[in-house]
Structure formats: structure tokens, C-alpha cells
Backbone bond lengths (Angstrom), bond angles and torsions (degrees), N, CA, C in turn:
res aa  C-N    CA-C-N  psi(-1)  N-CA   C-N-CA  omega(-1)  CA-C   N-CA-C  phi
1 M - - - 1.463 - - 1.529 110.57 -
2 K 1.329 117.13 -25.47 1.463 119.16 -177.69 1.525 112.86 -83.32
3 S 1.311 117.51 -19.61 1.461 121.07 -176.33 1.529 110.27 -90.62
4 Q 1.327 116.03 114.52 1.457 120.27 178.04 1.527 110.51 -64.68
5 H 1.335 116.95 -39.29 1.466 121.58 178.69 1.530 110.55 -59.09
6 F 1.334 117.57 -44.95 1.462 121.05 179.63 1.530 110.96 -65.78
7 R 1.331 117.48 -44.08 1.470 120.44 -178.68 1.524 110.87 -59.28
8 H 1.328 117.41 -42.66 1.473 120.01 179.90 1.528 110.67 -69.08
9 G 1.317 116.53 -41.16 1.463 119.95 177.64 1.520 111.74 -62.62
10 W 1.309 116.21 -41.93 1.469 120.90 -179.59 1.523 110.50 -66.54
11 A 1.315 117.48 -41.61 1.463 121.01 -179.84 1.528 111.17 -64.90
12 D 1.326 117.23 -32.90 1.468 121.12 -179.77 1.521 113.13 -85.21
13 H 1.323 117.23 -9.59 1.467 121.35 -176.72 1.523 109.90 -67.13
14 K 1.301 115.89 125.26 1.461 120.96 179.19 1.524 109.26 -101.18
15 V 1.316 115.83 126.61 1.461 121.95 178.26 1.522 107.15 -105.96
16 F 1.317 115.17 124.94 1.461 120.38 -179.44 1.517 109.84 -107.68
17 D 1.322 116.37 137.85 1.457 120.32 172.20 1.513 107.75 -73.41
18 R 1.294 115.73 130.18 1.463 119.55 176.99 1.520 107.57 -98.40
19 T 1.313 115.16 111.71 1.456 120.03 -176.20 1.516 112.90 -98.53
20 H 1.335 116.73 -12.59 1.456 120.25 178.70 1.527 108.88 -161.71
21 G 1.300 115.87 161.37 1.452 119.22 177.88 1.515 112.26 159.08
22 H 1.314 115.51 -158.07 1.455 122.95 -178.40 1.525 108.57 -127.33
23 K 1.301 115.63 145.91 1.460 121.46 171.67 1.518 107.03 -124.70
24 R 1.305 115.14 134.49 1.463 120.43 -179.57 1.513 109.55 -111.92
25 H 1.319 115.56 139.65 1.460 122.75 -179.77 1.523 108.43 -133.61
26 R 1.310 116.25 151.12 1.465 120.38 173.35 1.530 107.23 -112.95
27 H 1.327 115.94 110.83 1.468 122.48 178.09 1.525 107.58 -83.88
28 P 1.343 117.96 139.91 1.468 119.17 -176.40 1.519 114.76 -64.69
29 V 1.315 118.56 -19.87 1.467 120.33 -177.39 1.527 111.83 -110.00
30 V 1.327 118.33 -49.22 1.470 120.23 -174.50 1.519 113.21 -93.02
31 G 1.316 118.40 -5.66 1.455 121.04 175.96 1.521 113.45 87.68
32 D 1.317 115.45 -145.43 1.464 121.23 -173.98 1.521 111.70 -70.78
33 L 1.332 115.02 133.39 1.463 123.18 175.65 1.521 107.34 -127.79
34 T 1.297 116.47 141.43 1.456 120.77 175.74 1.513 108.70 -126.36
35 V 1.333 115.72 136.79 1.460 121.13 173.47 1.522 108.16 -121.28
36 D 1.310 115.43 143.93 1.455 121.90 172.00 1.520 106.81 -95.07
37 Y 1.335 117.11 142.21 1.454 119.08 178.81 1.522 110.63 -131.59
38 Q 1.321 113.82 154.16 1.457 122.40 176.89 1.525 106.63 -139.17
39 A 1.311 117.69 132.78 1.462 122.75 179.61 1.528 108.92 -104.24
40 F 1.320 115.54 136.27 1.459 121.96 178.41 1.526 108.38 -125.34
41 T 1.338 116.47 122.65 1.462 120.40 173.99 1.518 107.59 -82.91
42 M 1.311 115.01 132.68 1.456 119.60 -177.13 1.531 110.12 -75.50
43 P 1.335 118.23 132.82 1.473 120.84 -179.48 1.529 110.67 -57.28
44 G 1.313 115.20 129.01 1.462 120.16 178.75 1.520 114.12 76.70
45 E 1.318 117.93 -0.64 1.472 122.58 -178.64 1.523 108.42 -128.99
46 N 1.307 117.35 72.14 1.459 121.22 -175.25 1.517 113.67 -62.68
47 D 1.324 117.62 -19.29 1.466 119.91 -179.23 1.529 112.04 -93.61
48 Q 1.324 118.04 6.09 1.461 121.46 178.68 1.527 109.61 -122.19
49 T 1.331 115.03 134.82 1.461 121.00 179.04 1.518 108.92 -131.51
50 L 1.302 116.11 134.85 1.459 122.45 175.71 1.522 107.43 -100.52
51 F 1.338 116.42 124.67 1.460 121.34 177.70 1.520 108.65 -106.51
52 L 1.310 115.71 130.93 1.461 122.28 177.81 1.526 107.33 -111.16
53 Y 1.341 116.25 122.54 1.465 121.94 179.34 1.520 109.06 -114.58
54 L 1.320 116.61 130.69 1.456 122.49 178.21 1.524 109.07 -133.08
55 P 1.340 117.44 148.49 1.462 118.64 175.75 1.523 110.13 -58.28
56 A 1.318 116.32 138.67 1.461 120.93 177.91 1.524 109.25 -64.36
57 Q 1.308 116.19 159.55 1.459 121.80 -174.45 1.529 114.19 -83.53
58 D 1.351 118.43 -6.66 1.467 118.08 179.82 1.530 109.41 -68.85
59 Q 1.313 116.43 149.53 1.470 122.11 -172.96 1.527 112.22 -61.81
60 A 1.322 118.26 -40.13 1.471 120.82 -179.19 1.525 111.17 -61.62
61 S 1.328 117.73 -43.81 1.468 120.69 178.43 1.526 111.13 -67.03
62 Q 1.330 116.76 -42.30 1.469 120.01 179.02 1.528 110.64 -59.25
63 D 1.337 117.14 -45.21 1.466 120.87 -179.89 1.522 111.46 -64.32
64 A 1.331 116.80 -42.65 1.464 120.29 -179.44 1.523 111.07 -64.70
65 W 1.331 117.86 -43.18 1.466 120.53 179.46 1.527 111.26 -66.04
66 K 1.326 117.64 -37.36 1.471 120.19 176.92 1.522 110.58 -63.28
67 L 1.330 117.07 -40.83 1.457 120.63 177.79 1.528 110.70 -62.98
68 L 1.313 117.64 -45.01 1.464 120.35 178.06 1.529 111.67 -61.92
69 A 1.320 116.75 -42.15 1.469 120.33 179.25 1.522 111.34 -64.51
70 S 1.329 117.42 -34.15 1.465 119.87 -178.85 1.528 111.32 -67.61
71 W 1.322 117.47 -27.85 1.468 119.66 179.57 1.518 111.69 -65.83
72 S 1.326 117.08 -35.79 1.463 119.27 -178.47 1.522 111.62 -86.06
73 A 1.323 117.37 -11.54 1.461 120.75 -176.78 1.519 113.40 -87.00
74 R 1.314 118.21 -11.52 1.468 119.45 -177.25 1.515 110.21 -145.27
75 E 1.295 114.96 156.04 1.460 121.24 175.98 1.514 109.22 -76.05
76 P 1.318 117.81 139.61 1.460 118.60 176.61 1.526 110.23 -68.69
77 A 1.308 115.77 146.93 1.464 120.33 178.59 1.518 109.34 -68.47
78 A 1.308 115.92 142.85 1.468 120.58 177.29 1.517 109.19 -68.49
79 P 1.350 117.32 141.59 1.461 119.20 178.28 1.519 111.30 -64.06
80 R 1.319 115.94 147.98 1.470 121.19 -179.22 1.521 109.58 -127.59
81 D 1.318 115.01 149.73 1.466 119.72 176.85 1.531 109.45 -84.60
82 A 1.324 116.25 -175.28 1.468 121.21 -176.35 1.522 112.46 -61.40
83 R 1.337 118.08 -25.31 1.471 120.86 179.99 1.527 112.34 -91.72
84 G 1.355 116.55 1.59 1.459 119.07 178.35 1.512 113.79 89.63
85 H 1.341 118.69 7.08 1.460 122.09 178.83 1.532 110.34 -84.25
86 T 1.340 116.52 141.84 1.460 121.12 177.41 1.522 109.56 -64.70
87 T 1.328 116.39 136.49 1.464 121.24 179.72 1.516 110.37 -123.17
88 T 1.313 116.39 158.97 1.461 122.70 174.27 1.516 106.89 -127.55
89 T 1.320 116.58 118.41 1.457 120.35 -178.01 1.518 112.22 -98.70
90 G 1.337 117.64 -17.32 1.455 120.11 -179.66 1.524 113.57 84.01
91 R 1.331 117.79 2.11 1.456 120.45 177.32 1.522 109.06 -95.36
92 T 1.317 116.01 151.96 1.459 118.40 174.52 1.517 109.38 -94.77
93 T 1.310 115.26 147.31 1.464 119.63 177.90 1.514 108.95 -80.68
94 P 1.331 118.63 145.64 1.460 120.35 -177.79 1.525 114.13 -69.15
95 L 1.309 118.45 -22.49 1.458 120.37 -175.14 1.514 113.00 -90.53
96 T 1.338 118.32 -32.76 1.444 120.27 -174.78 1.520 113.76 -115.23
97 G 1.334 117.60 -19.26 1.459 120.68 -176.34 1.516 112.23 76.42
98 R 1.325 117.55 2.90 1.463 120.69 -179.85 1.523 109.60 -83.69
99 L 1.313 115.37 158.02 1.450 119.72 176.66 1.519 110.77 -70.95
100 D 1.342 116.43 138.50 1.471 121.31 173.52 1.501 109.64 -68.23
């Protein structure tokens, strides 16, 4: 409030509603992911917005999202020792939180 420079800059600052676009994320395992989003204001409810997020259409994002979806679609294989026997190490896996 004491800075005249800040007050003028703030008054001139234009804030735009973003109704659509892309968001990029870096996943620690599959790398870069991009989602496309679209915002919809609900009729008669100006204070509510519905956001729709979909995987971007580029091949790298499609492949990464398919890989992520496959992890939740199946149980991870139990770890095996050199002879092919199932082992239990007592550690949790970073992706599922399940015991190895």
C-alpha cells in the first residue's frame, strides 16, 4: 500500500480467465505428461466451474498415460529370486505402496 509503483502496477494488471489450454507435468517414472483442459461455467451458478481434463493428443503423452493406466489395471508380479521362487523382502514399492 505504501509503494506508488506497486499500486499503479497492480491497478493495471489484467487477469484473464483461462477457459482452455494445456497443463504439463513431469512424472517421476514416465516423464513428461500433458493434459488438455476445458473449463465450463455452470448455468445459473457463476461461482461454480467444471474442469474437464483429457490426455493430450501428442504420442508421448498418450504413451505415458497408457503406461500409468496399465499399472492400476493389473496386480504387480511378485518378486522372484534367481531360481524363480517368490520372495518377500518387506519393502514397499514406490508406485503401489504394496509389499515387495
